[in-house]
Each structure stands twice: as structure tokens, then as C-alpha cells.
SEGU-154621 format. One line per field, with one value per residue: x, y, z of N, C-alpha, C in turn; residue in three letters. Coordinates in steps of 0.02 Angstrom, whole numbers. Example, Ala and Ser with C-alpha at 12.3 -4.5 7.8 and 13.67 -1.06 7.14 Angstrom:
nX [660/642] $
nY [-284/-112] $
nZ [390/354] $
caX [615/684] $
caY [-225/-53] $
caZ [390/357] $
cX [660/645] $
cY [-165/2] $
cZ [390/394] $
res [ala/ser] $
This chain:
nX [2057/2195/2167/2283/2327/2212/2213/2352/2301/2210/2278/2371/2286/2245/2357/2357/2243/2318/2435/2377/2289/2386/2480/2382/2352/2455/2530/2450/2512/2578/2653/2835/2878/2999/3124/3252/3273/3192/3077/3024/2894/2868/2850/2767/2883/2838/2714/2684/2758/2758/2794/2939/2987/3088/3118/3276/3296/3212/3073/2930/2819/2676/2698/2743/2687/2608/2532/2626/2740/2725/2715/2840/2867/2913/3056/3182/3280/3207/3146/3234/3286/3325/3491/3449/3304/3344/3439/3339/3252/3341/3369/3232/3249/3351/3287/3192/3268/3333/3451/3574/3486/3475/3610/3630/3549/3622/3742/3681/3633/3768/3790/3735/3786/3867/3916/3810/3885/4005/3978/3944/4041/4118/4058/4084/4205/4229/4201/4250/4429/4444/4495/4652/4743/4780/4708/4579/4597/4649/4518/4440/4494/4473/4327/4322/4393/4340/4191/4164/4105/4132/4089/4061/4186/4261/4210/4253/4387/4405/4358/4463/4572/4516/4493/4615/4669/4592/4614/4571/4600/4658/4728/4754/4669] $
nY [638/644/641/558/497/404/330/266/214/103/39/-35/-108/-196/-256/-332/-413/-489/-546/-600/-720/-781/-829/-917/-1007/-1086/-1120/-1109/-987/-918/-802/-782/-774/-746/-631/-642/-720/-721/-815/-872/-874/-736/-642/-542/-422/-282/-299/-405/-373/-234/-155/-191/-126/33/176/266/370/319/339/266/149/187/325/365/452/537/659/695/696/819/899/905/837/722/679/670/573/499/399/313/158/45/-26/-125/-189/-222/-327/-410/-424/-527/-631/-696/-729/-818/-911/-966/-1033/-947/-901/-816/-709/-684/-650/-531/-436/-441/-371/-247/-200/-166/-50/51/118/185/353/436/497/444/313/297/331/216/129/162/156/16/-30/-94/-66/64/60/21/-123/-98/29/-31/-117/-30/2/-72/-124/15/-5/-105/-66/63/83/-35/-164/-297/-386/-321/-274/-391/-390/-314/-348/-473/-435/-343/-447/-537/-437/-415/-532/-559/-451/-326/-213/-43/48/-66/-97] $
nZ [-3099/-3237/-3406/-3467/-3358/-3336/-3454/-3447/-3329/-3392/-3482/-3390/-3315/-3419/-3442/-3331/-3337/-3445/-3401/-3289/-3337/-3419/-3320/-3239/-3343/-3349/-3221/-3036/-2954/-2801/-2722/-2662/-2499/-2433/-2394/-2450/-2546/-2713/-2810/-2953/-2963/-2906/-2991/-3103/-3031/-2990/-2971/-2885/-2768/-2729/-2646/-2635/-2728/-2755/-2777/-2840/-2753/-2651/-2674/-2673/-2788/-2793/-2769/-2903/-2991/-3143/-3094/-2990/-3054/-3115/-3038/-2983/-2880/-2905/-2994/-3139/-3079/-2994/-3085/-3131/-3124/-2984/-2929/-2835/-2874/-3009/-2980/-2884/-2996/-3076/-2979/-2994/-3126/-3130/-3060/-3138/-3231/-3293/-3346/-3419/-3415/-3321/-3275/-3359/-3290/-3168/-3234/-3286/-3155/-3084/-3188/-3162/-3062/-3129/-3173/-3323/-3438/-3409/-3427/-3563/-3641/-3607/-3676/-3817/-3814/-3819/-3938/-4104/-4156/-4068/-3971/-3876/-3817/-3681/-3640/-3640/-3528/-3431/-3424/-3367/-3248/-3186/-3175/-3092/-2973/-2955/-2978/-2930/-2990/-3053/-3140/-3258/-3277/-3304/-3429/-3501/-3483/-3548/-3681/-3724/-3729/-3819/-3955/-3964/-4015/-4118/-4210/-4170/-4111/-4080/-4198/-4285/-4397] $
caX [2105/2194/2163/2343/2326/2151/2267/2395/2260/2164/2349/2398/2215/2255/2428/2357/2238/2348/2461/2352/2269/2439/2504/2335/2332/2515/2515/2445/2562/2580/2733/2879/2884/3056/3163/3298/3273/3140/3072/2978/2819/2873/2875/2823/2914/2802/2640/2695/2796/2761/2846/3011/3009/3080/3157/3352/3270/3175/2993/2882/2788/2633/2717/2762/2603/2610/2530/2692/2806/2680/2705/2890/2887/2951/3103/3213/3316/3155/3110/3268/3306/3377/3534/3410/3276/3378/3477/3284/3235/3399/3336/3180/3246/3378/3242/3145/3301/3345/3541/3596/3449/3518/3675/3603/3510/3668/3785/3646/3636/3824/3793/3665/3828/3926/3884/3794/3921/4063/3952/3945/4112/4144/4026/4100/4292/4205/4185/4311/4485/4437/4559/4708/4732/4806/4659/4531/4621/4638/4441/4429/4526/4414/4261/4316/4390/4305/4146/4146/4078/4159/4052/4065/4266/4288/4189/4324/4453/4381/4362/4550/4601/4461/4514/4710/4666/4549/4646/4542/4612/4653/4787/4742/4633] $
caY [598/669/577/525/440/353/294/210/150/66/-15/-70/-151/-235/-308/-372/-486/-544/-592/-657/-767/-832/-873/-949/-1054/-1117/-1137/-1064/-963/-879/-750/-801/-731/-754/-570/-659/-757/-722/-859/-856/-852/-674/-615/-472/-401/-248/-326/-462/-336/-173/-124/-201/-80/79/230/281/424/301/347/176/135/229/411/399/460/584/717/693/726/878/940/910/788/660/700/618/527/461/352/278/81/36/-93/-189/-201/-269/-395/-446/-466/-576/-688/-709/-748/-871/-966/-978/-1067/-893/-882/-774/-664/-664/-613/-481/-412/-409/-333/-170/-170/-136/-15/87/155/228/410/424/515/397/250/304/329/161/97/176/133/-59/-20/-118/-16/103/76/-8/-167/-77/54/-78/-157/5/38/-150/-78/75/-34/-153/-22/132/48/-115/-194/-363/-413/-276/-270/-446/-386/-266/-380/-517/-377/-346/-510/-558/-387/-422/-599/-552/-403/-267/-156/13/36/-140/-79] $
caZ [-3129/-3303/-3471/-3465/-3295/-3375/-3515/-3395/-3271/-3435/-3498/-3344/-3298/-3478/-3428/-3274/-3358/-3485/-3341/-3244/-3374/-3452/-3275/-3244/-3383/-3351/-3148/-2998/-2912/-2743/-2714/-2613/-2449/-2406/-2389/-2468/-2620/-2743/-2866/-3016/-2935/-2884/-3074/-3112/-2958/-2967/-2945/-2830/-2695/-2743/-2574/-2630/-2794/-2740/-2853/-2812/-2701/-2592/-2668/-2674/-2835/-2780/-2761/-2947/-3043/-3162/-3053/-2943/-3094/-3172/-2986/-2975/-2844/-2927/-3046/-3161/-3029/-2955/-3133/-3127/-3089/-2930/-2936/-2798/-2917/-3049/-2925/-2877/-3064/-3081/-2934/-3026/-3184/-3121/-3029/-3195/-3268/-3357/-3299/-3450/-3406/-3231/-3290/-3393/-3247/-3127/-3262/-3273/-3083/-3079/-3229/-3123/-3029/-3162/-3230/-3379/-3480/-3422/-3474/-3652/-3655/-3600/-3729/-3872/-3816/-3812/-4032/-4128/-4181/-4017/-3891/-3872/-3771/-3632/-3619/-3618/-3463/-3377/-3415/-3328/-3175/-3170/-3158/-3045/-2916/-2934/-2974/-2908/-3055/-3058/-3208/-3322/-3278/-3336/-3497/-3524/-3493/-3601/-3738/-3747/-3763/-3884/-3983/-3989/-4051/-4189/-4236/-4165/-4065/-4095/-4260/-4317/-4471] $
cX [2135/2197/2213/2331/2244/2187/2307/2358/2240/2228/2367/2345/2238/2304/2432/2325/2277/2395/2423/2309/2331/2465/2423/2336/2409/2517/2485/2498/2550/2644/2769/2879/2931/3092/3210/3303/3196/3133/3033/2906/2820/2870/2781/2822/2857/2735/2653/2713/2804/2817/2926/3038/3032/3126/3235/3334/3243/3108/2972/2856/2727/2642/2733/2699/2632/2586/2584/2751/2784/2706/2780/2914/2917/2993/3141/3258/3267/3125/3178/3255/3342/3435/3492/3358/3309/3412/3406/3250/3283/3375/3270/3189/3285/3338/3197/3185/3345/3406/3563/3542/3474/3592/3675/3594/3583/3724/3746/3642/3706/3828/3760/3728/3868/3889/3862/3842/3978/4042/3954/4007/4146/4125/4065/4180/4281/4215/4252/4362/4461/4484/4614/4696/4742/4758/4606/4547/4629/4552/4414/4462/4478/4351/4250/4344/4378/4225/4109/4084/4112/4135/4082/4159/4285/4259/4238/4387/4437/4393/4435/4580/4591/4497/4581/4702/4645/4581/4595/4529/4632/4731/4790/4719/4679] $
cY [632/617/542/470/396/313/228/164/84/3/-50/-140/-197/-294/-347/-426/-514/-585/-635/-734/-798/-855/-913/-1028/-1097/-1153/-1083/-1047/-915/-844/-780/-764/-710/-662/-592/-685/-758/-791/-820/-853/-789/-616/-600/-450/-335/-232/-362/-437/-282/-114/-130/-146/-20/121/234/333/383/295/262/189/199/292/399/394/514/656/724/741/796/913/952/878/750/695/644/577/470/397/323/213/81/-28/-137/-216/-249/-339/-439/-471/-521/-632/-728/-735/-807/-925/-977/-1024/-1007/-845/-827/-698/-623/-619/-548/-410/-394/-355/-255/-163/-137/-70/68/156/211/298/404/430/484/322/244/311/280/123/103/164/55/-60/-39/-67/50/120/6/-66/-130/-27/12/-124/-105/26/-29/-127/-35/42/-79/-121/35/129/8/-143/-238/-390/-387/-282/-326/-436/-341/-299/-439/-502/-375/-393/-531/-513/-390/-486/-584/-479/-323/-213/-63/17/-42/-126/-50] $
cZ [-3209/-3359/-3458/-3402/-3298/-3424/-3466/-3386/-3338/-3474/-3459/-3319/-3356/-3477/-3372/-3288/-3411/-3453/-3309/-3269/-3421/-3373/-3254/-3276/-3391/-3274/-3092/-2957/-2872/-2765/-2660/-2558/-2407/-2425/-2434/-2545/-2649/-2785/-2919/-3019/-2904/-2961/-3089/-3030/-2943/-2939/-2894/-2748/-2727/-2695/-2570/-2687/-2758/-2783/-2795/-2736/-2631/-2608/-2688/-2741/-2823/-2778/-2841/-2990/-3081/-3142/-3014/-2994/-3127/-3112/-2965/-2922/-2859/-2997/-3081/-3130/-2999/-3010/-3149/-3089/-3036/-2946/-2890/-2833/-2980/-3036/-2918/-2946/-3074/-3047/-2963/-3100/-3189/-3105/-3076/-3234/-3325/-3343/-3342/-3427/-3335/-3226/-3321/-3351/-3198/-3158/-3270/-3206/-3075/-3130/-3185/-3091/-3047/-3183/-3286/-3436/-3493/-3453/-3538/-3675/-3648/-3653/-3788/-3863/-3826/-3916/-4060/-4160/-4112/-3995/-3886/-3811/-3682/-3607/-3590/-3545/-3429/-3354/-3349/-3265/-3137/-3147/-3095/-2960/-2893/-2936/-2949/-2961/-3075/-3136/-3276/-3342/-3319/-3408/-3530/-3550/-3559/-3673/-3751/-3762/-3826/-3952/-4019/-4030/-4118/-4226/-4248/-4136/-4119/-4148/-4308/-4393/-4504] $
res [met/ser/glu/val/asp/ser/leu/val/asn/lys/ile/met/ser/gln/leu/lys/asp/glu/asn/ser/ser/ala/ser/ser/ser/thr/ser/thr/ser/thr/pro/thr/asn/ser/asp/ser/glu/leu/gly/arg/asn/asp/tyr/pro/leu/phe/glu/lys/his/pro/asp/lys/val/lys/ser/pro/thr/gly/lys/ser/leu/his/asp/ile/thr/leu/asp/asn/val/val/asp/gly/thr/val/gly/pro/lys/asp/leu/arg/ile/thr/pro/asp/thr/leu/arg/met/gln/gly/gln/ile/ala/ala/ser/ala/gly/arg/val/ala/ile/gln/lys/asn/phe/gln/arg/ala/ala/glu/leu/thr/gln/ile/pro/asp/asp/arg/leu/leu/gln/leu/tyr/asn/ala/leu/arg/pro/tyr/arg/ser/ser/lys/gln/glu/leu/leu/asp/met/ser/ser/glu/leu/arg/asp/lys/tyr/asn/ala/pro/val/cys/ala/asn/trp/phe/ala/glu/ala/ala/glu/asn/tyr/glu/lys/asn/lys/lys/leu/lys/gly/asp/asn] $
């Protein structure tokens, strides 16, 4: 085992100790066994249900090691989070009464389907004075129709309306 692996294992062990002491002081919890619904007792997901957490290429958490990164078995795509994992985290957040966090996870799940270059363009377009109302509405349609991202699409449509109302559209400055 390499020095880095040892360090990572030590940190993970400390995190587990902190989590177990925090959870034992608040409640004794057992993971939810249901395949469809996850609850607050399923947090942290990677620890309680490591079998449910996969890379976009299907690799398990067990497969993602520094040695596998070094030898090329694990690549950059394997280090990204999947929409399913984000949605599961959202279920856990919602069950704990953290609905705003659940919505953030839902939006993040949608964003994983958008190529990085396009995502940066979209975020840049949201900056005040960068886009016309029609451009924002077109982006909203693109998100909804091309990427099946209704939460993000609504965000852009709301931005178009709010930017118009508050004089933040391209040409308003």
C-alpha cells in the first residue's frame, strides 16, 4: 500500500469515527432496506449503501483506488458523480426535512447530462447583462428539450422574467 493510500485510509477512518459518534449521540439508526426510498438513516450513502454508488461507467466504490488511477484502470469519467447518486442523496436530504438541499441535488443531477463546455456557457449567460430575454428563454427550451432538465429549464425561464423586471438583460446597462 502506498503512502497516499495509507493517508486516505486514515482520513476515512477518522471520518467514520466522527460520523459514528455523531450518529450515536443523536440516534441509533439502521439503513433503510427499500430499493426505492432512502431515508435519513441511509446517510452517508457511500458508507451505508456502497453497492448503490457507481461511477458513470459502472465502476463500484471499491474499484476506485489510487492504484487503479495510476495504472489507468480508473479514468476521469469514473471520478464523476452520477445523476442516480445525486437523486439518492436528494431523497435522504428530503427525508431529513432538507427540501432545499433536495432541490439542489435534483438540479445537480440534471446538470450531469450537459457537456462541460455548454454548461459553462449557460452559467456565463446567466450573469447580469449577458443575455437577452429571448436568449434565456431559448436556453430554457434547450435545457428542457435537449437535456431533459426541467428544473434547470425553469430556472432560466425565471431568470428571463426577473432580469426583465429588474433591468438586468443585455443592453439594459
